[in-house]
C-alpha positions, 0 to 999 in steps of 0.5 A: 431477093436472088438466091444464093450463091452456091459452091457447086455453081461456082466450082461449075463455072470454074470447071470451064477452065481446062489446062492446055498442058495437062488436058484437065479442068483445073477444079477436078486438078484440085486447083481450087483452094479455100473457097469462101462465099459471103452475100455474093462475094466470092473468094477463093485461091488458084494454086497453079503447079509452078509459079512460072506457069506460062498461062497464069494471066489467062486463068486469072482472067478466066476465072473471074469471068466466069465466076462474075457471070453467076447470077447473085455474084457482086465481088470476085476475089481470086488469089493465084498461087503455087505449089511446086510439086515433086516429079519423083524423078525420071531414074533410079540414082544413087544420090537422093536430095531431101528437100528438092523437088524437082532437078532440071538437067541442062545439057548439049551435044557439043560445047560452045552452044550456050548450055551454060548461059541458058542454065544460068538464065533458066535458074534466075528466070524461074527464081523471079517468079517465086519459085526456089531455085538451086544451080549445079555447075557439075561442068566439070571441065569448064566450071564458068557459073560462079563467074556468070553468077558473080559468085568468085568467093568459094562457099563455106561449112556448117555443122559439116554441110557445105552452104551454097552461095546465093546470087540473084536470088538463086543458091549457086554450088560449082565443081570450079570451088573443088579444083585449082584454078588454070589448071586442066581436070583429067578425070575418069567416071569414078572421079567424076561420081565422087565429085558429084556425091560431094557437090549433091549429098554434102550440100545444104540445099535446103528446100527447093522447088527446081535445082537446075544442073548445068551439065558437061557437054557432049555424051562422054563419060562424064555427062554420062556419069552425072545423068546416071548419079543424079535423079533427074526429072528431066532435061533441056538440050540445047542447040544452035541452028545449024545442022552440025550443031543439031547433029550433036544435039541428037546424040545427046538427047539419045543418051538421056533417053537411053538412061530413061531420063524424059526430054523436057525439050529443045532450045535454040539458042543464037537463033537470031540477031536483031540490030539494036540500030536499025531494028533488022532481023539477021539469021546468023547461024540459020534459024528454025533448025531447034523447032524443026528437030523438036517436031521430028524427034517428037519432043516439045520445042521450049524456045528461040533465044536471040544472040546479042553481045549484051547477053555475052557481057552479062556473063562475063560480068557477072550480071545475066541479062534478065537482071541487068536489062530485064525488059530487053527482048533477050531476057523476054526470050529467056523467060518464056524458055523458063515458063515453058520448061517448068510447064513440061515438068508440071506435065510430067508430074502430073503424068507420073502421079496418074500413073502411080494411081493406076497402079495402085488402083490395079493393086487394090483390084488384084486383091479384092 
């Protein structure tokens, strides 16, 4: 009779799986939950730090293969789950949001690079994975998110709190609901701060894994005030391939670094064009500048988003391309961007947890 399979054998086998972002094995990271063994049948949960994990399928295949190779194992049932943890925010801020685990800012050095499109698509792509997602349109001078998400009606209030609208699985709040339509907004820092307090503190966001914030472009008073007011987990910088756009993106990145906001990475929008008729690729605005800038500045590169009229049409009609054409290459590019961004948030969360643990040990050692 074959020896009974033990928990130690299963965990030893699974410890050969190394998380490529956290650089530790999944057992020591605590990813393996609810392990049960009965007559050769092994079942367990594989708990990821984000449902948007870019290597989820690879983890599943590795786990099943490694455990199935243990003598005596006849069946393996691995359930992939996710528990998005709080990153704790990258800096001190006046506004705290209970129930919101991670706040991701999407910024750009200048307007016109597709920042709002990237913010909307990031939120929708994260929601597709099963994450609880909110989208705050804080671009007070050009609040386009309601149009791009197909939400024209303003939100309502319940028990003194503003209840955000929901579109494409995402909770949406916009500065556009608080200003008069078609009139320019001429505000200085204090008024911007008051608006942000209303948008954040006065909104019933509920439980969110990610709150994506579409910031105003540039490095002026409005984005600076916003970045200081919100407890950001990290910032995404949107750029185009040309050098002039990269120069502005570098300034935006430097602003976040001075505010001690972690940089999640750079995404290159309008990176290339694929002709729908012949399939020929054309690099209209050059190509590769975003990746080169990321390498030069030693920050992650989050992806390349192609230019296509269907993306613009989806924004005009309130149907993001991930919803309108979910199997398109453009939708896949946005999903990869979202997976990479979520992975970076998880890495930062793990780093902060490790730093906190080291600090606690040093504190205890000091008093021993």
